N, C-alpha and C positions, 0 to 999 in steps of 0.2 A: 610432405608439406604440411604445416599445422596452421589452422584457423583460429582466429580469437578476436572477439570485438563486444563493444557495450551497446546493448539492444534495450533503448529507454523507451519505456511505455508511457504515452502520452494521452489524455483524453479529460473530457468533462467528468465531474463527481457522478460517480455511482453508474456509471456505464460497463463496471465489471472488470476493470483493470486489474485489481489485485486477484480477484477470481482467476483471471487469465494467468497471471504469472505463476501464480499456486499450481494451476494445472501444468503449465510448462514447466517448473522446476520438480514438480512431483513431490512437494512437500508444501505444509500449511506455514508459510512464512509470514504472508500478510493477512491482517484479520479482515474481516468481510462482515458487514451487516448492509441493512437497505437504506441506512441513512447517509446522506450527503456529507463529505469531509470526514470519511472515518480514517483515511490515510492522511497522515499530517508529516511524515518523514519520507524521505527518499530511501528505500529499501532495496537492497541488491540480493538477488539469488544466482546462484553460481551453478551451472551445469556443465557437467565434463564429458568428453569422450576421449577416445585414444587420439584423435587427431583434430579436436577441436574444443574451445571453451567459450561458453556462450554466459555474458553477464547481464542479465536481465537487471534491470533498474525501475523499480515500480515508483511511481511518482503522486504527490496529491493532485487532487481533481482542480481543473483550473477555476478559480474563483476571482469574484471582485474584491478586493480588500477591504474589511471594515476593522478589524485589528492589526497590532503589529506581527501578532502570531499569523494572520493569513499573508502579510508580506513576506515573511519567512518562507511560507510554504510555497507563494509563487516564487521565490527565490530558487528553491528546489527545483521547479519545472524549468525555470529559465537555464539553470546549469545543465539539466538534462537536455534542453535544444542546443547546448555548444558542444557537449562532449560524445554525441552520439556517434557511433558507426551505422546504426540501422535504427530507424523511427519505427516503434510498433504503434500506429495511432489507432486508437480503439473508439469507435462510435457504436451506437446502436440503432435499430431501425428507425425508431419513432421520434429520435432528437436531433437537432440542429446544433452544428458546431458554434457556439456564440462567441467566443473570442477570435475574433477575425486577425488581430496580430499574430497571435501564436501560429495559427493556421497558414497564415502569409508565411512566415517564417520557413515553417517546414514545406512548402511550396518553392520558396525560392533557394532552398538550400541544396546543395548537390547529393545530400545523403539518402541512400535508399529507403525506400518507405513501404512497409506493408500495414495496409489499411483492414482492419478487421472490423467487421460490420456483427456486432455480438447479439446476442438475445434473439437470434432468428427463430427460435422454438415459440416466440411468442408472436410471431409474424405470418403473413401468408405469402405465397411464391411472387406474386405480381408485385407487392410492396418490395420484396427484396431485390427483384431485378431491377427495379426503378432505382433503388439506392445503389446498387453495384455500379449502374450506368452514371449516375449523379457522380460518385467518386471518382470513376475511370475519366470522366471529362475534366473534373476538377484538377486532379493531380494524375496526368497520363503515365508517368513513371511508376507509380504505385502498382504493387501487387494486391488487390482486393480479394480478401477471402470471406465469406460469411461464416460465422461459427457461432456456437453455444458453449461458452466455457463452462456454466453450469451441467450441462448435459455430456461435455467433453468431445462435442461434435466438430470435426476438423481440426482439431488441437495438433494432430499428427502432421496435417498439410501444412498448418503455420509453422512449425518446429522445422520441417525439411526444408521449407523456403529461406527461414532463418539461416540455416547452416550452409546453404548455397550462397546466400549474400555474405556472410562475414569474409572480413578480409583477411590476408594473410598474415598472421602475426603468432608470436611464441605466447604461451599463457600467460595472465597477467597475476594470477592468483596460484598457490598451492593446489594440485589437482585433488586434494581431499577437502577443500573448503568448500562450505555450503552457502556461506552468505559473510557479509562484512560485520555484521552486526552482532552483539554479544548475547548471552543469555539472560542478562536483566532485561536487555532492551524487550526481548521476545516475552518476557513474563510481564514487562509492564505493559505492553501492548495486548496481552490478552485479558489482563484485568480491565484496561480501557473498553475492550470489545464489549465486555459484560454491563459497563456503565453505559455504553451506545444502547444496547440492546433493554436492559431494564428499566431507564427512566427517560422522561418525557421532554419536549420542548426544549429549553436553553441548558438544562443541569449537565447533560454529558458533555457538551461542548465548552462548558465552563471546567471541566475537570482535566487534571493532568496526574499521570502516575509515576512514581519514583520508587524505585526499589531501593531502599535502604541498606539492606544488609541481604547476603544470600551466601549461607554457609552450606556446604556440600558434605554431609555425614554419610556414612556408611548405611546404606537402605533408605535414605530420607534425606532430604533437602530442606533446609530451616529458612523460610523467606519472610522478611519484615517489608512492607511497602507501604508508602503514604499516599492518599488522595487528596490533592489540593484542589480547592473550590476557592471562588472568588467572594463570597458572602456567607454569614452566618447563617440566613436561611438558607442556602443551599447545601450548606454542612448537616443540617436538621433532617432535610429531604433525604440525602445520600444514606445517613446512617438510618432513617426510618423509625417507625414506632417500636420502641423496646429492642432497637437495633436489627430488626428482622430483614431490612433492605440489604444492609452492608453485609449480613450473615450470607445471604443468597448469593450476593455478588462472589463472597469468599470461597463459597461451597463450588459454584459452577466455575469458578476461576482455577480453584485447585484442579479439577477433575481435568481441565483442558492442558495445565501446566505439567501434570503426571503422563499424560498422553504426548506431551513433546518432549519431556525428558527421559521418560521410560523409568521414572524412579516416584516413590511415595514422597509427598510434600507436605510440609506444616506451614500453612500461609496465615500470615498476621496483618491485618489490615488498620490503618488509622485514618482520620480524615483532618486534614487541617486548613485553616482559612489563609490564603494568599492574595490579597486584595489586588483587583484588576491586573492579574498576573499576565493576560493576554496582551496589553498594552505596556509591559515593564520589560525594558530592555536587560535590566539586571535577571529578572526570573527567567526570561527566554534564553539568555545565555545558560543559566543554571540548569535548564531544562534540555539544552543541547540543540535549540533552534537556531542560536546565531553562536557562529565560531568564529575564532580571530582570524 
């Protein structure tokens, strides 16, 4: 008997969905920052055993759309609500699940649910017990598991329960695959993570990263990437005084890319203006948010 299924990770922004997926997959596939809306795309991470295949799907945090970009991000959430074999609904101790529609769709479905109360290392036992009882009453069929993805607490319990709940299926992907995303995608995400970490306010949210060339040479990869912003003033801020800001982004991104690929890397970064790209259908298609 072989089990396989799509385990779709749903939750509010910044509850630790990406940290949890990385912990479950055992690889750093999704970028992580303390800022909301870090994840923009649906990212799959595949874990294989002799008699099972888990296809995790990390989704963007649930937001009220202000741009067409947000609408596409919510489209990824909606598709994850439709094709799941198992919901991994991630919450944290101190938050309320704001999107009643999404929550009701999960409650009304017949899909099994594992409800993860994340970040319990930041709370006390009485509050955690109250939260467990709250979710158990709200979704009686759910398996409620308190956890800390950053501390790796109860990750094994979540994993074991996932394997138990997987339906019987042949594998969906070759057994040696780790993800459905390309190396170019992960490089662009690593660069975008640095933008989220090193710039304030609206700047990182106005940025998109495209890897224009990726040459694999013996001993070193040569990568050229463009950071797109919406306004000239943002371009000046991203570059920084005497180019120091963009140099820092490049240096830190290069270190992480080399760790990810296991090879030396030569990284060139450019900054270009693409006016109002978050509301442009053409730009969003070009960046892969809208697919035909």
